[in-house]
N, C-alpha and C positions, 0 to 999 in steps of 0.2 A: 894755105897749104893744108890745114886741117880739113877745110871744106872739100878739097880735091881728094884727100884720102878717104873721106866718107863716101864720096861719089864712086870711087874705085871699088871700095868694099861692097857697096850696094850693087854695082854691076856684076861683081864676082858672084855675089849671092844669087842674083837673078839668073845668071848663066847656069849656075849649079842647079837651080830649081827647074829651069827649062830642060837641061840635059837629063835630069832625073825623071822628068815627067813630060814627054813630048805632047805638045798641044795644051799643056796645063790641065789635063784631065786626070783626076785621081783614079777613076775607074780604068782608064786606059793604061795607067801605070801598073795597076794590079795585073791586068791582062798581059802586058809586056813581061812583067816579072815572072809570071807563071810559064809563059812560052819560052822565055830565055833559059829557064832552069830545067825544063822538061818535068816539072813537078807533077803535072797531070798524068803523064805517062807512068810515073812511078807508083801512083795510087790506083791506076785504072785496073780493074778486074773485069775481063771481057765476059759477056753473057755466057752462062754455062760453066765458067771457070770458078774456082774456089779461092778464098783468101788463104794466105799462108799461115796466119795466126788467129787464134781466138783471144780476145781481150775481155776479161770479166771485170766490169767496172761497177763499183758500189753505187747504190742509188741514194745514199744519204738518208734524208728525211722522208723519202718515199718508202723506205724499209725494204727495198728489193735489190736484186742483183741483175745487171743487164749484160748481155752478150753481144759483142761487136766483132766484126771481122777487120783484120788489119792486113793490107794497108788501106782497104776501101773506106773504112769508117762506117760500114753498113750495120744497122741494128738488126740482129737476128732474133733475139728473144729477150723478154723480161721474165726472170725467174722469181716468182713470189716466194718470199722467205719469212719476213717478220710482219708483213702487212697483208690484209685481205686483198684479193685481186679478183674482180668480177669476171674478167676475161676467162680465167681458168677455174673459177669457182673456189679458189683456194681460200680457206677460212670461212667459206659460206656453206659448202656441202658438208654433210654429216661426217664424211670420211676425214676431212682435213681440219675441221674445227679444233680437235685436240692439239694440233700443232701450235696453236696460239694460246694455250693454257699456261698460266704462270702461278706463282704463289700469291699474286695479286688478283687472280681470276683471269677471265678471258681478256686478253689485251690485243686489239686488232691492228696495232700500229707499232712500228719500231724504227730505229735510227741506225741504218747499216753503214759501216765505215770501211773496214779493211779486209778484203778477200786475200786468201793465200791458198796456193795449190799444193796438194800432197806431194811428198818427195820420197825417193828411195836413194840411199847413198848420196844425198845432197843434190840429186837431180830430179826435175819434175817428172812425175809418173802419170799424171793425168787422170787419177782415179776420182778424187774428190776436191771440191773447193770448200774451204771453211771461211765463215765471215762472222764478224761480231755485231752485236746490237748494243748500242751505247746507253739508251735511256732505261730500259728494263733489262738489266744485264743478262745477256744470253750469247751462246755460240751456236751457229748452225752448220750443218754439213750438207752440202749439195752433191748428189750422186751424178757423176758425169756420164753414166750410161743412159740416163733419162733426162738429165738437166732439170731435175726436180729436187726440192728440199726433202731430205731423207730423215733428218734428225735435228732437234733443237734441245740444248740443255741450258737450263737457267743457272746463273752463277750467284750463289748466296753470299752474304757478307760483302757485297760489292755495291758500288754506286758509280755510274758512268763508266761502263766497261769499254775503255778506249784503247789501252795499250795491248791490243789483240787484233786479229786472231792469227798470230804468227806461229810457225810450225818448225819443229826440230827436223834435222835433215833425214831422219828415217820415219818421220811422222809419228815419233813416240809420244810427243806431247803437242797440244795446242794451248797457248796461254791466254789468260784473261786478267789483265791488270786493271785495277780500279783507277779511274781518273780522280774522283773525289774521295777523300778519306772521310770516314763517318764513325760514329760510336759502334763498336763491335763487342758484344751484341748490341743491336739498336735499342735505345732507351731514351727516355725524356731527360734532357739535360740542357743547361744554358749553352748557347752557341759560343758565347765569349770564352767558355772553358775549353775550346777546341784544342789548344796547344797541350801536347802531352797526353791527351785523353782520346783523341781520334786515332784510328788505325787505317792503313791501306793494305788491302789484301791482293796478293799475287797468286792466282789460281792456276795450277797445272793440271790439265785435263788429258788423261791418257786416251790413246786411240788404238783400238784393236786392229792388228795388222791385216787381218783377212776381211773383216766386215766393216771396219771404220767406226764401229760403235764406241761412243765416248763415255767416259766416267771420270768424275773428279778424283784425282789421286791424292792431292793435298793442297792446302792453302797456306801460303807463307804470310804471316802477320807482320807487316812492316810499319815503320814510323809513319805518322800522319801527314806525309807529303802528298802531292798530286803526281800520279804516275801517268806519263803522257803517251809515249810510244815504246816499242820494244823490238828486239831482233834476236834470234837465236845465234849462237856461235856456229861457225862453219869450219869444216875440215879440222885444223889444229885446235880451234876453240870449241869444237863440238862437245857438248856436255855443260856449257855455260849459256846463260840467257842474260841479256842486257836491257835495262829499262831506264829511259830518261825520267828525271823528276824535275818538278818546279815547285814553287812555294815551299822551299825548305825553311822559310821563315815561319811557316804554319800560321799564316794570317787567315782571318775569317771574314774580312770585309775590305772592299775597295782593292781587290787584288792587283789591279793594273798598277797601283802604286806600292802597296804593302808587300806584294810578292815579288818585287824587283829590287829589294834592298841589298841582298847578298851579292857579292861580286861573282860568286860561283854557286851553281846548284850541283846536282850529282847525276851520274849514271850509276845505277845499282847493278852490280855484277853478281849473278846468282849461279852457283855451282849446283845445278839441279841433279846431277848424278850423285853428288855427295848427300843431298837431301833425300833422294830416292832410296839410297842405301840405308839411311837412317830410318826412313818410314818402313822399308821392307823388313827391318829388324825390330819392328814394334814401336818405333818412335812416333811422337805426335800425340795430340789430344783430340778425341772426338767430342764435338760440341753439337748441341741440338740446333736445328734450323729447319727450314722447309724450302724446298725448291722442286721445280717440275722438270721431268725428263720425258720428252715427247719423241716418239719414233714412228715412222711411216713404213709399212710393209708393202713390197711389190707383189707379194703373194695374195694377201687379203685385200689389197688396195685400200687399207684403212690405217689410220693413225691411232695410237694409244698414248695416253698421258699418265705418268706415274709420279706420285709425290714421294720424295726422299726426305728423311727427317733428321739427318745428321751429316756432318762433314768433318774430315780430319784436318786439323790445323797444326802448324808448326811455328814455334818461336825461333827466329834465326839465331838467338843466343844459345839455344840448345844444340846447335850444330856448328861448332867453331870451325872457321875456315870455309864456310859456305857462302857468305855474303860480305861484299865489300862495296864501298862507295868510291867512285872515281870523280874528282872535282871537274866540273865542266862549266864553261862560261854561261852566264845567267840565262835563265828561261829557255833551256833547250827543248826542242820539239821532236824532230825526227831522231831515230836511233838506228843506225845502219852498220852492217858488218860486211866487209868485202868478201869475195868468193874464197880467198885463201884462209879467212878467219883471223888474219893478223890485225887488220885495221878496224877500229870502232869509231864511227863518226857520230858525234852528238852535237848538233849545231845549236849554239845559243842564239835565239832570235834577236837578242839585243846586243850581240857581239859583232864587231866589225870584221872579225876573222873566223875562219873555219878551224876547229880544233879536232885533231885526229889522235886517238889513243892507240897504244900498241899492246896487243895481247901478251906478247912475249915479255915486254917490260912490266906489264901488270903482274904476271906470275913471279918475276924476279923481285918486284917490290913486295909482294906478299911473302915470299920466301925470306927476304931480308928485313921484314917488318919495317918497311919505309912508310910509316904511318904519320899522319898529320892530325892526330886527335881521333875522336869518335863521335858518332851521332846515335844516341840511344843504345850504346854498347856495340855498334857496328863500326869497324875500323874504316877510317878515311885515308886512302892512299895519297901520298904526296903527288901533287900535280906534275911537277917536273919529272918525276920518276916513272910516270906512265905515259908521258907525252911522246907521240911518234913524230909529229910535225904540225905545222900551221900553214894554212893557205891564207896569204895576206890579202886583206881587203878585196875579196872576190865579188862582193855585191852587198845588198842590204836585205836583211830579213831572211837568212838561210833557214830552210825547212827540212827538206828530205834529199837523200842521196841514193842513187842507184849506180850499178857497176856494169860494164860491158864485157868483163872477162879478158880484156886486152890491156889491163893496167890503167884504165881511165875511170874516173868518177864523174857523175853528172848531178849537180845540186840545183834545186829550185830555190829561187829568191822571191819572196812574196812582195816585198816593198819595191824593189827595183824591177820586178816583173820580167824575169829572165831565167834562162837555163844556162848554167856555167859548167863547162867541161874542164877538168883539171886532172893532173897526173898523180897517181899514188907514188910515194917515195920521194919525188922531187917537189911536190906540192905546188907545181907551176900551173897557172891558168893558161890553157891553150886555145880556148874558144868560148864564145858566148853568143846566145841568140835571144832576141826578145820573145816574151810570151804575152798574149793578149787576153786578159790582164790578171795580175795578182795570182800567179800560179801557186797551187798548194802542193799536192803530191805529184810525183812523176813516176813513170814505170818503164822499165826495159823488160821485155819478156824474159822470164827466168832471172831477172836482175837481183833477186834476193836469194839465189841458190848458188851452188858451186859452179853451175854451168849456165851462165847467161847466154841469151841469143842476141848478141849486140848489133842488131840491124836497125831497130827503131827505138825511139824514145817517145812516150806519150805524156804530155803535160795535161793536168786536170786543173782547169782555171776557175777562179771564183767570180770573175766579172767578165761580161761579154758585150758590154755596150758598144755599139757601132760595128760589131762583127757580123750581125745577122739582121734580117728584116725585123722591125719592131713588132712586138706582140703585147702592147699595153705596158703597164708599170713593171711587169716581170718579163725578162728576156730569158732565152733558153740557157741551160747550163752548157758548158763547153769543154771539149778536149782538142788538143792539137797534136799532130803527128810530125815528128822530125826523123829524117834519115840521118843515122849516125854511123853509117858504114865507112865513111871517108874520114879524112883528117878534120874536116869542118862539118858542123851540123847544118842541115838544110830543112827549113820548114816546108812541109809538103801539103798539109791539109788541116783545115778546121772542120770539126764535125760536132753536131749537138749531142748531148747526152741527157738521160733522165736525171732528175736532180735529187739531192745535190751530190755530185761525185766527190769522193774522198780519194781512196787508193784504188788501184787496179792490179790485176794479176794477168800475165800473158803467157801463152804456151803455143808451140807449133801445133797446127790443126791436125797433123798426121799422127800425133801421139794420142789425141782424144777421139777423133772421128771414127777410127777403126773399131772402137768399142761401143759406139752409139747404138742403143736399142731401137729397133724399128717398130715393134708392136709388142703387146702382151698376148701370150698364147692363151686362147680361150680355155683350152684343156687344163691349164695350170691355174685358173682363176679360183682362189679359195675364199673369195668374199662370201660371208655368211648369207647374203641376200642376192647372190648372183643368180641369173636366169640363163642357164647354159644352152638350153634348146628352146625352140618356139613352143614345144609341147608343155614346157614348164611355166609358160606365161600364165599368170593368175592374179587374183585379188583376194585378200583375206581380211576379215574384220575381227578385231578384238576390242569390244566395247566401242569407244569413240575413236580408236586407232584403226586406220585402214592402211594396209601395206599392198602396194601395187608392184608386182614383179613384171617388169617390162623389158622387151628387147628392142633394139633398133638396128636397121641395116638399110642400105640404099634400096628403096626410098620410102620406108614406112616404119611406123611404130607398131608393136604388137603387145597389147591391144591398142586400137585407135579410137574405139568408142566405149565409154565407161558410164554406167548408170548406177544409182543406189548410194551415191555419196550424199551426205547430209551436212547442212550448216552446223558448225560446231565440231565436225570431225577433224582429226589431225591425220593428214594423208601423207604417207611416205611413198615417194616415187623412187624405187630401186631400179635403175636403168642400166642394162648391160649392152655394150656396143659389140655386135657380132661380127663386125668387119675383121678380116685377117689379112688386110692389105696395108702397106706402109702409107702413112700420111692420109688416112681417111678417118678423122675424128667426126663425131656427130655432136650436136648440141640439143638441149631441150630447155624450153622456158614455158612457164605456166602463168597466166594472167592472175595477178593478186598474190603471188608467192612473195614473201618478205625475205627473199634471198636473191642470189644472182642466178643466171642460167647455169646449167652444167655444160662442160665441154669434156666429152668422154673419149679417151683414146681407144683404138682397136683392142678388143679383148678385155676392156676394163669395165668395172661397175662403179657407179656413183649414186648418191642419194641426196634428194632435197625434200623439204617438208613444205606442205601447202595446207593452210587452214582457211577453207572457204567461209566467207562472211555472208554471202547472199545467194538465194536460189537463182538458178539460171543454167544456161549451157555455155560452158567456158572452154575456149580453145587452148591447145598447146601446140608447139611447132619446133622444128629443128632450127637452131640459131646459126649453124655453121654450114655454109654453102657447100654441098657435098656431091651434087650430081645435077644433070639437066632437069631432073624432077624434084629438085630440092624444095620448091614452093609447095609441091604436093605432099611433102612429108609433114603431116599434121594430124591432129585428132581432136576429140571433144570429150569433156567430162560434164555430165548432167548432175547438178546439185539440187537436191530437194530440201524442203523445210525440215527442221530438226525432228518434227513430230511425224514425218513421213514413214510409211511402212514398206517403201519400195526396196526390194532386195537388190543386192549387188549383182550386176550383170556386165559382162564385157564381151567384146567381139572384135573381129578383124575380117573385112571382106564380106560382111553380111548386111542385108537391108533391115 
């Protein structure tokens, strides 16, 4: 009898396999699935048509920010932010080198994590994207008229700027919370004395409403926990900011064990409006420090770096009623607030359940002093008195939650590799879909604002083995696109990303595209070395410094023959693109230059430095294919020995 049952079970399993995969072909099954669901139609963007959304996806350890179209998954642009980029000469040309200056000197690399889009009244306005740098703590602002980095501010008294760069609903503040607590001010001390002596700084950076210009308003000096992620309050909770913490044990070694001892860690709830009022009335302490503030000008086409030598700090105990701790199951990672501002989700990675806090209950608990002790003088609210509800056993390893604005939440689960949809208020799981594999962040366009655009969900995955053609030991980073417009999620598309993606921010293209700048007006070019007319093209010597004022236009450089340069000279090429037509950049590269090429937009001026080492005749050329006569867009520089008395000479169109 047992043998018969086993045979029947085997037959049933075989039938199921055959029915799921006609012909037993794995690839055929993939094709059938796509055709059956019309997934290809849903992501197809016909030639000449535009995507509905922009997705700004962080580049992680590349230090950059990438721009993709949704639903196509097409890569449009890589915006250089914290790392040098030879394609655009960012961090190589003289104009943008100051953007990468820090208190540690010139740092050509960064670790970019969490982009967020500027908002007005809690809705995306499409003016700027802010993104954090984790390793050398910084926040950058990208101007969405040019899709270029306009500003970078360094964050002092911080280490591992991770719980950022999230934005209040009128872009009043962008925050920068430290992941690693450190001695503040930094000093030589034993690591074993961590507990009680290290601090974590939460930095509130104000944003000028018209220009976007950033400035550190204040730093909140918190207990020495690790501050992981954050989210501003929305609507009813506007005026508060929430930060997940881990390592409330204040361990300093083997954290995978020693930072998992407490049953609960915390969400730190910060009433920034109360602290802002305190600071505006003269509160806080200015402390000496050094940090860089780097700003790029579209008028001069140049960046400047300024060093600031003090910062305003605030002790939370000096502002009673401004900071509270909400107990949250151990090792929470993501910190997310729904569009109404009522629900605060702080998922414990080591918890079997999802815990959701209530903002309304939190206020009541504060009012009624429902405290369960304190940590370094900061009140701990009673867990039961702030709990809104629990999603029971939804998956393993919850990380991040996004919202569709229709009363649904979508949480990523790292260990069980899935996206789970559940309902606010009822805490009922209504759908789940696999992710391939080990999904980290997820994104719904506008999902962290008051007005999400609940059409798509993008999962940003950590592992992609077997999803793409192999490319050696390292395979591409990955994102996946889900249709969430119906009751059930549908996986539509895999697409590769630059690595390593963390978070993403999405916005309808029609909000951004209408403001996109097409060129820089030559008449408005205020670059100090701009050559605005061909008559101004010239070369000037000052000792061993030579400045070449050059123009470029289809399809020549002016001048294109240069003589009188000597070995040992430091030669500055100041090159102005005279085109006044959309999408006609030109490039220039010089043999032996220890920089990248320049890629110069219409109406713009850029500079590179060349230090010739040998006599000879050395060519330069346009690196960006610009016309049918692109190959003819070239020139020569004659270099003579250092002892030569050959005078500077330049020409165009002369024998």
